[in-house]
C-alpha positions as a LaTeX table, in Angstrom:
\begin{tabular}{lrrr}
\hline
Residue & $x$ (\AA) & $y$ (\AA) & $z$ (\AA) \\
\hline
Met1 & 0.00 & 0.00 & 0.00 \\
Ser2 & 1.50 & 3.34 & $-0.96$ \\
Asn3 & 1.88 & 6.02 & 1.66 \\
Pro4 & $-0.46$ & 8.94 & 0.86 \\
Thr5 & 2.02 & 11.50 & 2.15 \\
Leu6 & 4.84 & 10.47 & $-0.18$ \\
Pro7 & 3.88 & 12.55 & $-3.25$ \\
Ser8 & 3.62 & 15.78 & $-1.26$ \\
Ala9 & 6.83 & 14.91 & 0.55 \\
Ala10 & 8.80 & 14.42 & $-2.66$ \\
Ala11 & 10.02 & 18.03 & $-2.65$ \\
Asp12 & 10.37 & 18.22 & 1.13 \\
Ser13 & 13.72 & 18.24 & 2.85 \\
Pro14 & 14.58 & 17.54 & 6.49 \\
Leu15 & 16.56 & 20.79 & 6.47 \\
Arg16 & 13.30 & 22.72 & 6.07 \\
His17 & 12.25 & 21.58 & 9.53 \\
Arg18 & 13.64 & 23.78 & 12.29 \\
Ala19 & 13.66 & 21.02 & 14.90 \\
Phe20 & 15.68 & 18.73 & 12.65 \\
Val21 & 18.19 & 21.49 & 11.82 \\
Gln22 & 18.76 & 22.05 & 15.54 \\
Phe23 & 19.16 & 18.29 & 16.04 \\
Trp24 & 21.58 & 18.08 & 13.07 \\
Cys25 & 23.70 & 20.98 & 14.33 \\
Ala26 & 23.83 & 19.40 & 17.77 \\
Arg27 & 25.00 & 16.09 & 16.24 \\
Ile28 & 27.69 & 17.81 & 14.18 \\
Ala29 & 28.98 & 19.80 & 17.16 \\
Ser30 & 29.03 & 16.88 & 19.60 \\
Gly31 & 30.42 & 14.53 & 16.91 \\
Phe32 & 33.31 & 16.86 & 16.13 \\
Gly33 & 33.94 & 17.41 & 19.82 \\
Phe34 & 34.02 & 13.67 & 20.56 \\
Gln35 & 36.38 & 12.89 & 17.66 \\
Met36 & 38.75 & 15.66 & 18.75 \\
Leu37 & 38.54 & 14.39 & 22.32 \\
Ser38 & 39.38 & 10.83 & 21.21 \\
Val39 & 42.53 & 11.98 & 19.42 \\
Ala40 & 43.73 & 14.03 & 22.39 \\
Val41 & 43.04 & 11.33 & 24.99 \\
Gly42 & 44.94 & 8.71 & 22.99 \\
Trp43 & 47.96 & 10.89 & 22.38 \\
Gln44 & 48.05 & 12.16 & 25.96 \\
Ile45 & 47.82 & 8.75 & 27.62 \\
Tyr46 & 50.48 & 7.31 & 25.31 \\
Ala47 & 52.72 & 10.31 & 26.04 \\
Ile48 & 52.29 & 9.74 & 29.79 \\
Thr49 & 52.75 & 5.96 & 29.91 \\
Gly50 & 54.38 & 4.94 & 26.63 \\
Arg51 & 52.41 & 1.66 & 26.73 \\
Ala52 & 50.23 & 0.53 & 23.83 \\
Phe53 & 48.18 & $-1.54$ & 26.29 \\
Asp54 & 46.85 & 1.66 & 27.85 \\
Leu55 & 45.38 & 2.70 & 24.51 \\
Gly56 & 43.25 & $-0.43$ & 24.66 \\
Leu57 & 42.00 & 0.60 & 28.09 \\
Ile58 & 40.49 & 3.74 & 26.57 \\
Gly59 & 38.22 & 1.61 & 24.41 \\
Leu60 & 37.50 & $-0.78$ & 27.26 \\
Val61 & 36.24 & 1.90 & 29.69 \\
Gln62 & 33.87 & 3.12 & 26.97 \\
Phe63 & 32.76 & $-0.33$ & 25.79 \\
Phe64 & 31.55 & $-1.68$ & 29.14 \\
Pro65 & 29.09 & 1.17 & 29.90 \\
Ser66 & 27.73 & 1.07 & 26.34 \\
Val67 & 26.84 & $-2.62$ & 26.66 \\
Leu68 & 26.04 & $-3.04$ & 30.36 \\
Leu69 & 23.85 & 0.08 & 30.57 \\
Ala70 & 22.12 & $-0.28$ & 27.19 \\
Leu71 & 18.87 & $-1.84$ & 28.46 \\
Pro72 & 18.44 & 0.59 & 31.40 \\
Ala73 & 19.30 & 3.49 & 29.06 \\
Gly74 & 16.66 & 2.36 & 26.57 \\
His75 & 14.14 & 2.14 & 29.39 \\
Val76 & 15.03 & 5.69 & 30.48 \\
Ala77 & 14.55 & 6.88 & 26.88 \\
Asp78 & 10.99 & 5.50 & 26.90 \\
Gln79 & 10.15 & 6.63 & 30.44 \\
Phe80 & 11.40 & 10.21 & 30.40 \\
Glu81 & 11.44 & 13.14 & 28.01 \\
Arg82 & 14.12 & 12.19 & 25.47 \\
Arg83 & 15.36 & 15.67 & 24.68 \\
Arg84 & 16.03 & 16.22 & 28.37 \\
Val85 & 17.87 & 12.88 & 28.68 \\
Val86 & 20.13 & 13.85 & 25.76 \\
Leu87 & 20.68 & 17.30 & 27.23 \\
Ile88 & 21.66 & 15.92 & 30.66 \\
Gly89 & 24.03 & 13.45 & 29.00 \\
Gln90 & 25.74 & 16.21 & 27.01 \\
Ile91 & 26.06 & 18.41 & 30.11 \\
Val92 & 27.72 & 15.54 & 32.00 \\
Glu93 & 30.10 & 14.95 & 29.07 \\
Trp94 & 30.85 & 18.67 & 28.86 \\
Thr95 & 31.66 & 18.75 & 32.59 \\
Ala96 & 34.05 & 15.80 & 32.28 \\
Ile97 & 35.81 & 17.40 & 29.29 \\
Val98 & 36.18 & 20.71 & 31.16 \\
Leu99 & 37.74 & 18.81 & 34.08 \\
Leu100 & 40.17 & 17.15 & 31.64 \\
Ala101 & 41.10 & 20.58 & 30.30 \\
Val102 & 41.58 & 22.10 & 33.77 \\
Leu103 & 43.67 & 19.19 & 35.08 \\
Thr104 & 45.80 & 19.23 & 31.94 \\
Leu105 & 46.40 & 22.99 & 31.99 \\
Leu106 & 47.29 & 22.82 & 35.70 \\
Gly107 & 49.71 & 19.96 & 35.04 \\
Arg108 & 47.91 & 17.65 & 37.49 \\
Val109 & 46.59 & 15.08 & 35.04 \\
His110 & 47.50 & 11.38 & 35.25 \\
Glu111 & 46.43 & 8.17 & 33.53 \\
Ala112 & 43.92 & 7.01 & 36.14 \\
Gly113 & 42.22 & 10.40 & 36.18 \\
Ile114 & 41.92 & 10.47 & 32.38 \\
Leu115 & 40.47 & 6.95 & 32.27 \\
Leu116 & 38.01 & 7.78 & 35.07 \\
Leu117 & 36.72 & 10.84 & 33.21 \\
Val118 & 36.53 & 8.89 & 29.94 \\
Phe119 & 34.49 & 6.28 & 31.83 \\
Val120 & 32.11 & 9.03 & 33.01 \\
Ile121 & 31.76 & 10.20 & 29.41 \\
Gly122 & 31.07 & 6.59 & 28.38 \\
Val123 & 28.29 & 6.27 & 30.99 \\
Ala124 & 26.72 & 9.55 & 29.86 \\
Lys125 & 26.91 & 8.48 & 26.20 \\
Ala126 & 25.32 & 5.12 & 27.05 \\
Phe127 & 22.22 & 6.96 & 28.28 \\
Glu128 & 22.35 & 9.69 & 25.62 \\
Ser129 & 22.60 & 7.38 & 22.59 \\
Pro130 & 19.19 & 5.58 & 22.58 \\
Ser131 & 17.39 & 8.83 & 23.40 \\
Met132 & 19.25 & 10.65 & 20.61 \\
Gln133 & 18.40 & 7.92 & 18.08 \\
Ser134 & 14.76 & 7.84 & 19.19 \\
Leu135 & 14.35 & 11.62 & 18.85 \\
Leu136 & 14.60 & 11.67 & 15.07 \\
Pro137 & 11.05 & 10.43 & 14.18 \\
Ala138 & 9.58 & 13.21 & 16.34 \\
Leu139 & 11.37 & 15.91 & 14.35 \\
Val140 & 10.18 & 15.26 & 10.77 \\
Pro141 & 7.10 & 13.77 & 9.05 \\
Pro142 & 7.29 & 9.97 & 8.65 \\
Ala143 & 7.40 & 10.25 & 4.84 \\
Ile144 & 10.83 & 11.91 & 4.86 \\
Leu145 & 12.34 & 9.99 & 7.77 \\
Pro146 & 14.71 & 8.01 & 5.45 \\
Arg147 & 16.09 & 11.30 & 4.14 \\
Ala148 & 16.47 & 12.55 & 7.69 \\
Val149 & 18.39 & 9.38 & 8.59 \\
Ala150 & 20.72 & 10.00 & 5.62 \\
Val151 & 21.30 & 13.66 & 6.51 \\
Ser152 & 21.84 & 12.73 & 10.15 \\
Gly153 & 24.36 & 10.10 & 9.01 \\
Ser154 & 26.23 & 12.76 & 7.04 \\
Ala155 & 26.86 & 14.65 & 10.29 \\
Phe156 & 28.52 & 11.56 & 11.76 \\
Gln157 & 30.62 & 11.00 & 8.63 \\
Met158 & 31.78 & 14.63 & 8.52 \\
Ala159 & 32.84 & 14.36 & 12.13 \\
Met160 & 34.67 & 11.08 & 11.41 \\
Ile161 & 36.57 & 12.63 & 8.49 \\
Leu162 & 37.42 & 16.09 & 9.81 \\
Gly163 & 37.26 & 15.72 & 13.60 \\
Pro164 & 40.49 & 13.72 & 14.08 \\
Ala165 & 42.37 & 16.00 & 11.65 \\
Val166 & 41.25 & 19.16 & 13.48 \\
Gly167 & 42.02 & 17.55 & 16.83 \\
Gly168 & 45.50 & 16.54 & 15.63 \\
Leu169 & 46.25 & 20.07 & 14.41 \\
Leu170 & 45.08 & 21.64 & 17.66 \\
Tyr171 & 47.11 & 19.14 & 19.67 \\
Val172 & 50.23 & 20.97 & 18.46 \\
Ala173 & 49.21 & 23.70 & 20.91 \\
Gly174 & 48.70 & 21.11 & 23.65 \\
Pro175 & 45.98 & 18.67 & 24.78 \\
Gly176 & 44.41 & 21.33 & 26.96 \\
Val177 & 43.57 & 23.39 & 23.87 \\
Val178 & 41.90 & 20.37 & 22.27 \\
Tyr179 & 39.84 & 19.72 & 25.40 \\
Leu180 & 38.72 & 23.36 & 25.62 \\
Ser181 & 37.73 & 23.31 & 21.95 \\
Ala182 & 35.81 & 20.06 & 22.40 \\
Ala183 & 34.08 & 21.52 & 25.48 \\
Ala184 & 33.04 & 24.57 & 23.45 \\
Leu185 & 31.53 & 22.32 & 20.77 \\
Tyr186 & 29.64 & 20.32 & 23.40 \\
Leu187 & 28.30 & 23.58 & 24.79 \\
Val188 & 26.98 & 24.43 & 21.32 \\
Ala189 & 25.39 & 20.97 & 21.07 \\
Ala190 & 23.71 & 21.33 & 24.46 \\
Ser191 & 22.42 & 24.80 & 23.54 \\
Met192 & 20.89 & 23.45 & 20.31 \\
Met193 & 19.29 & 20.59 & 22.22 \\
Ala194 & 17.90 & 22.94 & 24.86 \\
Met195 & 16.13 & 24.99 & 22.15 \\
Leu196 & 14.77 & 21.97 & 20.27 \\
Arg197 & 10.99 & 21.56 & 20.04 \\
Tyr198 & 9.17 & 18.46 & 18.77 \\
Glu199 & 7.08 & 18.41 & 15.60 \\
Gln200 & 5.35 & 15.15 & 16.59 \\
Ala201 & 3.69 & 14.60 & 19.97 \\
Pro202 & 5.77 & 12.56 & 22.46 \\
Pro203 & 4.45 & 9.08 & 23.34 \\
Lys204 & 2.45 & 8.18 & 26.40 \\
Arg205 & 4.76 & 6.69 & 29.03 \\
Glu206 & 4.23 & 3.21 & 30.45 \\
Pro207 & 4.70 & 2.42 & 34.16 \\
Ala208 & 8.20 & 1.10 & 34.79 \\
Thr209 & 8.40 & $-2.62$ & 35.57 \\
Leu210 & 10.99 & $-5.36$ & 35.14 \\
Lys211 & 8.93 & $-6.64$ & 32.21 \\
Thr212 & 9.04 & $-3.31$ & 30.39 \\
Leu213 & 12.84 & $-3.23$ & 30.86 \\
Phe214 & 13.15 & $-6.24$ & 28.53 \\
Ala215 & 10.27 & $-5.24$ & 26.26 \\
Gly216 & 12.69 & $-4.13$ & 23.54 \\
Val217 & 14.20 & $-7.63$ & 23.35 \\
His218 & 10.73 & $-9.19$ & 23.19 \\
Phe219 & 9.59 & $-6.76$ & 20.49 \\
Ile220 & 12.61 & $-7.47$ & 18.27 \\
Arg221 & 12.08 & $-11.22$ & 18.64 \\
Glu222 & 8.45 & $-10.87$ & 17.57 \\
Arg223 & 9.00 & $-8.41$ & 14.74 \\
Lys224 & 10.84 & $-10.48$ & 12.12 \\
Asp225 & 11.85 & $-7.60$ & 9.84 \\
Val226 & 13.44 & $-5.71$ & 12.74 \\
Leu227 & 15.22 & $-8.85$ & 13.94 \\
Gly228 & 16.46 & $-9.47$ & 10.41 \\
Val229 & 17.99 & $-6.03$ & 9.83 \\
Ile230 & 19.59 & $-5.82$ & 13.27 \\
Ser231 & 21.11 & $-9.30$ & 13.13 \\
Leu232 & 22.24 & $-8.78$ & 9.51 \\
Asp233 & 24.24 & $-5.75$ & 10.63 \\
Leu234 & 25.75 & $-7.72$ & 13.51 \\
Phe235 & 27.07 & $-10.58$ & 11.41 \\
Ala236 & 28.01 & $-8.54$ & 8.32 \\
Val237 & 30.15 & $-6.12$ & 10.35 \\
Leu238 & 31.49 & $-8.95$ & 12.51 \\
Leu239 & 32.81 & $-10.78$ & 9.43 \\
Gly240 & 33.47 & $-8.00$ & 6.93 \\
Gly241 & 35.34 & $-5.36$ & 8.93 \\
Val242 & 38.89 & $-4.62$ & 7.75 \\
Thr243 & 39.49 & $-1.33$ & 9.57 \\
Ser244 & 41.72 & $-2.84$ & 12.24 \\
Leu245 & 43.95 & $-4.39$ & 9.53 \\
Leu246 & 44.60 & $-1.16$ & 7.61 \\
Pro247 & 48.06 & $-0.53$ & 9.18 \\
Ile248 & 49.17 & $-3.99$ & 7.99 \\
Phe249 & 47.84 & $-3.44$ & 4.47 \\
Ala250 & 49.39 & 0.05 & 4.29 \\
Arg251 & 52.89 & $-0.99$ & 5.34 \\
Asp252 & 53.33 & $-4.60$ & 4.23 \\
Ile253 & 51.08 & $-4.95$ & 1.17 \\
Leu254 & 50.64 & $-1.49$ & $-0.36$ \\
His255 & 54.10 & $-0.32$ & 0.80 \\
Thr256 & 52.97 & 3.16 & 1.78 \\
Gly257 & 53.58 & 5.31 & 4.82 \\
Pro258 & 51.44 & 7.14 & 7.38 \\
Trp259 & 50.01 & 9.44 & 4.69 \\
Gly260 & 48.75 & 6.39 & 2.80 \\
Leu261 & 47.26 & 4.96 & 5.98 \\
Gly262 & 45.45 & 8.25 & 6.52 \\
Leu263 & 43.98 & 8.05 & 3.02 \\
Leu264 & 42.89 & 4.44 & 3.60 \\
Arg265 & 41.16 & 5.36 & 6.86 \\
Ala266 & 39.41 & 8.34 & 5.27 \\
Ala267 & 38.21 & 6.54 & 2.09 \\
Pro268 & 35.22 & 4.65 & 3.64 \\
Ala269 & 34.02 & 7.79 & 5.43 \\
Val270 & 34.25 & 9.85 & 2.22 \\
Gly271 & 32.25 & 7.21 & 0.32 \\
Ala272 & 29.65 & 7.11 & 3.08 \\
Leu273 & 29.41 & 10.90 & 3.27 \\
Leu274 & 28.85 & 11.34 & $-0.47$ \\
Met275 & 26.29 & 8.54 & $-0.52$ \\
Ser276 & 24.46 & 10.08 & 2.46 \\
Leu277 & 24.21 & 13.38 & 0.57 \\
Trp278 & 22.75 & 11.56 & $-2.44$ \\
Leu279 & 20.27 & 9.65 & $-0.31$ \\
Ala280 & 19.20 & 12.89 & 1.36 \\
Lys281 & 17.77 & 13.99 & $-2.01$ \\
His282 & 16.49 & 10.67 & $-3.36$ \\
Asp283 & 13.83 & 8.46 & $-1.79$ \\
Leu284 & 14.20 & 4.70 & $-1.55$ \\
Gln285 & 10.64 & 3.69 & $-2.45$ \\
Arg286 & 10.87 & 0.35 & $-4.26$ \\
Arg287 & 12.21 & $-3.09$ & $-3.34$ \\
Val288 & 13.96 & $-1.76$ & $-0.27$ \\
Gly289 & 14.55 & $-5.28$ & 1.09 \\
Met290 & 16.48 & $-6.43$ & $-1.97$ \\
Thr291 & 18.25 & $-3.06$ & $-2.15$ \\
Met292 & 19.49 & $-3.55$ & 1.41 \\
Phe293 & 20.68 & $-7.11$ & 0.71 \\
Ala294 & 22.38 & $-5.92$ & $-2.50$ \\
Ala295 & 24.15 & $-3.15$ & $-0.55$ \\
Val296 & 25.45 & $-5.59$ & 2.07 \\
Ala297 & 26.57 & $-7.94$ & $-0.73$ \\
Gly298 & 28.32 & $-4.96$ & $-2.35$ \\
Phe299 & 30.04 & $-4.36$ & 0.99 \\
Gly300 & 31.32 & $-7.95$ & 0.88 \\
Val301 & 32.50 & $-7.68$ & $-2.75$ \\
Ala302 & 34.31 & $-4.39$ & $-1.99$ \\
Thr303 & 36.02 & $-6.14$ & 0.92 \\
Leu304 & 37.20 & $-8.90$ & $-1.43$ \\
Val305 & 38.52 & $-6.37$ & $-3.96$ \\
Phe306 & 40.40 & $-4.59$ & $-1.19$ \\
Ala307 & 41.82 & $-7.90$ & 0.03 \\
Ile308 & 43.34 & $-8.85$ & $-3.33$ \\
Ser309 & 44.40 & $-5.35$ & $-4.38$ \\
Gly310 & 48.10 & $-4.63$ & $-4.63$ \\
Thr311 & 47.85 & $-0.97$ & $-5.59$ \\
Leu312 & 46.92 & 2.01 & $-3.46$ \\
Trp313 & 44.44 & 3.54 & $-5.94$ \\
Leu314 & 42.42 & 0.30 & $-6.26$ \\
Ser315 & 42.43 & $-0.18$ & $-2.48$ \\
Leu316 & 41.15 & 3.37 & $-1.99$ \\
Ala317 & 38.42 & 2.81 & $-4.60$ \\
Ala318 & 37.37 & $-0.43$ & $-2.88$ \\
Leu319 & 37.21 & 1.25 & 0.54 \\
Phe320 & 35.29 & 4.20 & $-0.96$ \\
Ala321 & 32.74 & 1.76 & $-2.42$ \\
Leu322 & 32.64 & $-0.16$ & 0.87 \\
Gly323 & 31.67 & 3.02 & 2.74 \\
Ala324 & 29.04 & 3.95 & 0.15 \\
Phe325 & 27.42 & 0.49 & 0.23 \\
Asp326 & 27.45 & 0.54 & 4.02 \\
Met327 & 25.65 & 3.90 & 4.06 \\
Val328 & 22.86 & 2.58 & 1.80 \\
Ser329 & 22.43 & $-0.40$ & 4.10 \\
Met330 & 22.59 & 1.80 & 7.21 \\
Val331 & 19.89 & 4.20 & 5.98 \\
Ile332 & 17.52 & 1.36 & 5.06 \\
Arg333 & 18.19 & $-0.54$ & 8.29 \\
Gly334 & 17.87 & 2.57 & 10.43 \\
Ser335 & 14.66 & 3.66 & 8.74 \\
Leu336 & 13.08 & 0.21 & 8.98 \\
Val337 & 13.84 & $-0.05$ & 12.68 \\
Gln338 & 12.45 & 3.43 & 13.37 \\
Leu339 & 9.33 & 3.10 & 11.20 \\
Asp340 & 8.46 & $-0.45$ & 12.30 \\
Thr341 & 8.75 & 0.44 & 15.99 \\
Pro342 & 5.98 & 2.30 & 17.89 \\
Asp343 & 7.33 & 5.53 & 19.35 \\
Ala344 & 6.73 & 4.39 & 22.92 \\
Met345 & 9.14 & 1.46 & 22.29 \\
Arg346 & 11.85 & 3.20 & 20.27 \\
Gly347 & 14.23 & 3.87 & 23.17 \\
Arg348 & 14.36 & 0.22 & 24.25 \\
Val349 & 14.59 & $-1.11$ & 20.69 \\
Asn350 & 17.36 & 1.35 & 19.80 \\
Ala351 & 19.17 & 0.35 & 22.99 \\
Val352 & 19.15 & $-3.32$ & 21.95 \\
Asn353 & 20.27 & $-2.25$ & 18.48 \\
Ser354 & 23.19 & $-0.35$ & 20.02 \\
Ile355 & 24.29 & $-3.52$ & 21.84 \\
Phe356 & 24.41 & $-5.32$ & 18.49 \\
Ile357 & 26.33 & $-2.47$ & 16.86 \\
Asn358 & 28.87 & $-2.06$ & 19.66 \\
Thr359 & 29.38 & $-5.82$ & 19.91 \\
Ser360 & 29.85 & $-6.24$ & 16.16 \\
Asn361 & 32.39 & $-3.39$ & 15.98 \\
Gln362 & 34.45 & $-4.59$ & 18.93 \\
Leu363 & 34.27 & $-8.31$ & 18.20 \\
Gly364 & 34.76 & $-7.63$ & 14.49 \\
Glu365 & 38.14 & $-6.07$ & 15.18 \\
Phe366 & 39.04 & $-9.02$ & 17.42 \\
Glu367 & 37.89 & $-11.54$ & 14.78 \\
Ser368 & 39.88 & $-9.81$ & 12.04 \\
Gly369 & 42.98 & $-9.72$ & 14.21 \\
Met370 & 42.72 & $-13.38$ & 15.15 \\
Leu371 & 42.20 & $-14.48$ & 11.54 \\
Ala372 & 45.09 & $-12.27$ & 10.42 \\
Ala373 & 47.33 & $-14.02$ & 12.96 \\
Trp374 & 46.37 & $-17.41$ & 11.50 \\
Leu375 & 45.86 & $-16.65$ & 7.79 \\
Gly376 & 47.59 & $-13.32$ & 7.26 \\
Ala377 & 45.91 & $-9.97$ & 6.60 \\
Val378 & 44.89 & $-10.86$ & 3.04 \\
Gly379 & 43.46 & $-14.22$ & 4.09 \\
Ser380 & 41.52 & $-12.60$ & 6.91 \\
Ala381 & 40.00 & $-9.99$ & 4.59 \\
Val382 & 39.12 & $-12.63$ & 1.97 \\
Val383 & 37.37 & $-14.79$ & 4.58 \\
Gly384 & 35.55 & $-11.71$ & 5.86 \\
Gly385 & 34.31 & $-10.72$ & 2.40 \\
Leu386 & 33.20 & $-14.26$ & 1.56 \\
Gly387 & 31.58 & $-14.60$ & 4.99 \\
Thr388 & 29.56 & $-11.43$ & 4.38 \\
Leu389 & 28.24 & $-12.83$ & 1.09 \\
Val390 & 27.31 & $-16.11$ & 2.81 \\
Val391 & 25.46 & $-14.19$ & 5.53 \\
Val392 & 23.50 & $-12.26$ & 2.89 \\
Gly393 & 22.43 & $-15.52$ & 1.23 \\
Leu394 & 21.42 & $-17.09$ & 4.54 \\
Trp395 & 19.47 & $-14.03$ & 5.71 \\
Met396 & 17.60 & $-13.81$ & 2.40 \\
Ala397 & 16.46 & $-17.39$ & 2.98 \\
Met398 & 15.73 & $-16.96$ & 6.71 \\
Phe399 & 13.81 & $-13.68$ & 6.39 \\
Pro400 & 11.72 & $-13.97$ & 3.20 \\
Gly401 & 9.39 & $-11.18$ & 4.33 \\
Leu402 & 12.33 & $-8.82$ & 4.57 \\
Arg403 & 13.57 & $-9.95$ & 1.15 \\
Arg404 & 10.15 & $-9.19$ & $-0.36$ \\
Arg405 & 9.74 & $-5.87$ & 1.44 \\
Gln406 & 8.85 & $-3.16$ & $-1.08$ \\
Ser407 & 8.57 & $-0.03$ & 1.05 \\
Leu408 & 10.18 & 1.41 & 4.14 \\
His409 & 6.70 & 2.14 & 5.48 \\
Leu410 & 4.58 & $-0.62$ & 6.96 \\
Glu411 & 1.52 & $-1.62$ & 4.95 \\
Glu412 & $-0.50$ & $-1.75$ & 8.15 \\
Pro413 & $-0.29$ & 0.48 & 11.23 \\
Ala414 & 2.41 & $-0.62$ & 13.63 \\
Asn415 & $-0.03$ & $-0.91$ & 16.53 \\
Glu416 & $-2.26$ & $-3.35$ & 14.61 \\
Ala417 & 0.67 & $-5.54$ & 13.64 \\
Leu418 & 2.10 & $-5.36$ & 17.12 \\
Gly419 & $-0.79$ & $-7.12$ & 18.81 \\
Thr420 & $-0.16$ & $-7.81$ & 22.47 \\
Thr421 & 3.47 & $-6.69$ & 22.35 \\
Glu422 & 2.47 & $-3.04$ & 22.82 \\
Ser423 & 1.21 & $-3.65$ & 26.34 \\
Val424 & 4.43 & $-5.33$ & 27.47 \\
\hline
\end{tabular}
């Protein structure tokens, strides 16, 4: 069934909606600030200790809160006003960054203090993330939500590309300058969030019980399309990620230096950014299920091309394509999860989704490293690319409804299809 609002929405843009523009600016500011912060924290800790192991601790103190607090954070997103949850999270992060700046400028900073403050930032982000993701459908009409997801994704990609570079340049003046700059950007983000006003009415809140805490897990298990897209992302990223192997490819296979490694790291983000800009102007209205599977398969093929490439230009092209395919898949997956989920459930469902994403990213790097130790970097990337293609074939067979899905919008209202799940 076609959505009656689509024709009138054809010329609409998310950037015409004031609430979305404020949300987008907040995402750009906080994204840039976080990427700059990440660069400074890594360099500073390594300068203090000189141990590579301590760099791993930075990721660890962020990973545990993101996974262990995901379900409670999703519950908070559905129990309380989401804009306020995001705002509180950003204020807590801003406070921790200011403390990092003050301790650094006073010369009283040490490794344990940095890790503790990074842990605080990780806890705040764990609560901020599902509320931030769940805000988007309240800021634009449902018909242009896929475009809004694409434009929102462009903010993340811009931060990924430019944030580390800006942070590295500012680090020349000292880590304290980077922290103060990041704090200023977080202040901008919090100001934008404080001024944000919904276009769509917020959902009615359910009483908090232990059963509602796990309602997101139950909903995903019952809603096959949502389960399919979330689990597809988990296994595709788990098998197909090559990011952690880029230093090996740059030095030992492509015989390039740090500049080449920088290009390799930037290529997927550039591909994703350009694709997000294209998707922001073009609707995905037909055969979205097969388009998503084709994009994930393209991700696997690009991984294979990168694995067997012996020249820098071909490797960059493969990584560029990999990022572009991943953005198509991400927009479709993100839109399906948002549109198939009743607003009162979005926080908990997005929280479960974040567990899958964080787990796939972290375990994907571990899997690639272990395979590289056994088979070499090329062998690991080849297995990852082939594994992604196998997963696509299996998921097309296991989720036929998702394969046949024509539109991002449900053919029947979500509440009708949900049945008894809504009252969980």
